[in-house]
C-alpha positions as CSV (number, residue, x, y, z in Angstrom):
1,M,0.0,0.0,-0.3
2,T,1.0,3.0,-0.8
3,F,-0.2,7.0,-0.3
4,T,-0.6,8.9,-3.6
5,R,-2.6,11.8,-1.5
6,R,-3.8,12.6,1.4
7,E,-5.5,15.5,2.4
8,S,-8.2,16.5,5.2
9,D,-11.0,15.7,2.6
10,R,-9.5,13.1,0.3
11,V,-7.5,10.0,0.9
12,E,-6.0,8.7,-2.1
13,L,-3.9,5.1,-2.1
14,R,-2.3,2.6,-4.7
15,V,-2.9,-1.5,-3.5
16,W,-2.1,-4.5,-4.5
17,S,-3.0,-7.9,-2.9
18,K,-2.4,-11.7,-4.5
19,S,-6.1,-12.0,-3.2
20,P,-9.1,-10.4,-2.0
21,A,-8.7,-8.5,1.2
22,F,-9.6,-5.6,3.1
23,L,-8.2,-2.2,3.5
24,V,-8.2,-0.6,7.1
25,L,-7.5,3.0,6.9
26,A,-6.6,4.2,10.8
27,D,-8.6,7.0,10.7
28,T,-11.4,7.8,12.5
29,D,-15.0,6.7,10.1
30,Y,-17.2,9.5,10.4
31,P,-20.5,10.2,8.1
32,G,-20.0,11.5,4.7
33,W,-16.6,9.6,3.8
34,E,-17.4,7.8,0.4
35,A,-14.8,5.3,-1.4
36,V,-14.1,3.9,-4.6
37,V,-12.0,1.2,-5.9
38,G,-10.3,0.4,-9.2
39,G,-12.9,3.3,-10.5
40,K,-16.1,1.7,-9.1
41,P,-18.0,2.7,-5.8
42,A,-17.2,1.0,-2.5
43,T,-19.2,0.5,0.6
44,I,-17.3,1.4,3.3
45,Y,-16.7,-1.1,6.6
46,R,-16.4,0.1,10.0
47,A,-13.2,-1.8,11.4
48,N,-11.7,-1.9,15.0
49,I,-14.9,0.2,15.9
50,A,-13.4,3.7,14.9
51,F,-12.0,3.5,11.7
52,R,-13.3,2.7,7.7
53,A,-12.3,-0.2,5.8
54,V,-12.9,-1.1,2.2
55,A,-13.2,-4.7,0.2
56,V,-10.3,-4.7,-2.4
57,P,-9.9,-7.7,-4.8
58,A,-6.7,-9.2,-5.9
59,G,-4.4,-7.4,-8.1
60,D,-3.7,-3.8,-8.0
61,H,-6.2,-0.9,-7.8
62,A,-6.3,2.5,-6.9
63,V,-8.5,3.2,-3.9
64,V,-9.5,6.7,-3.0
65,F,-11.6,7.9,-0.2
66,R,-13.7,11.3,-0.4
67,F,-15.2,13.2,2.2
68,R,-18.4,14.7,1.3
69,P,-21.0,15.1,4.2
70,E,-24.3,15.6,3.2
71,P,-25.3,19.4,5.0
72,A,-22.7,20.4,2.7
73,R,-24.1,19.2,-0.2
74,H,-27.8,20.4,0.6
75,G,-26.2,23.8,1.2
76,A,-24.6,23.8,-2.3
77,I,-27.9,23.3,-3.9
78,G,-29.6,26.0,-2.3
79,S,-27.0,28.4,-2.6
80,S,-27.1,27.3,-6.5
81,I,-31.0,27.9,-6.3
82,F,-31.1,31.7,-4.6
83,L,-28.2,32.3,-7.0
84,L,-30.2,31.5,-10.0
85,M,-33.5,32.8,-8.4
86,G,-31.5,36.1,-8.1
87,I,-29.9,36.2,-11.4
88,G,-33.6,36.3,-12.8
89,F,-35.0,38.7,-10.3
90,V,-32.3,40.8,-11.5
91,A,-32.3,40.4,-15.4
92,T,-36.8,40.3,-15.3
93,G,-36.7,44.1,-13.4
94,R,-33.9,44.9,-16.2
95,F,-36.2,43.9,-18.9
96,R,-39.3,45.6,-17.4
97,K,-37.6,48.8,-17.1
98,A,-36.1,48.3,-20.7
99,A,-39.7,47.7,-21.8
100,S,-41.6,50.6,-20.0
101,A,-38.9,53.4,-20.7
102,P,-40.9,55.9,-23.0
103,S,-40.0,55.8,-26.9
104,G,-39.2,58.7,-28.9
105,P,-37.2,61.2,-28.8
106,P,-36.4,63.1,-25.4
107,R,-37.8,66.7,-24.6
């Protein structure tokens, strides 16, 4: 096993095994972590009460753990919706002003 990237919200490893095995990462298991093994989503199991583990098939595989908590996703979606609504209100207000402006030469 070799760490290829290690950040607070992402851990990438290169793993090689002769037979199917479990990779136990001695980081605290916390809701919001997702795992990908060999490019496919993988189930994260709790190991030794507090750690994360994933099943790894035999061979050479890239394993990626990403932290994506649910509240952060909901916040990003809500912010995007309100941003689009704000842009819509601003654009609508400008079009109404342009449409209600008098036409013809100024007096």
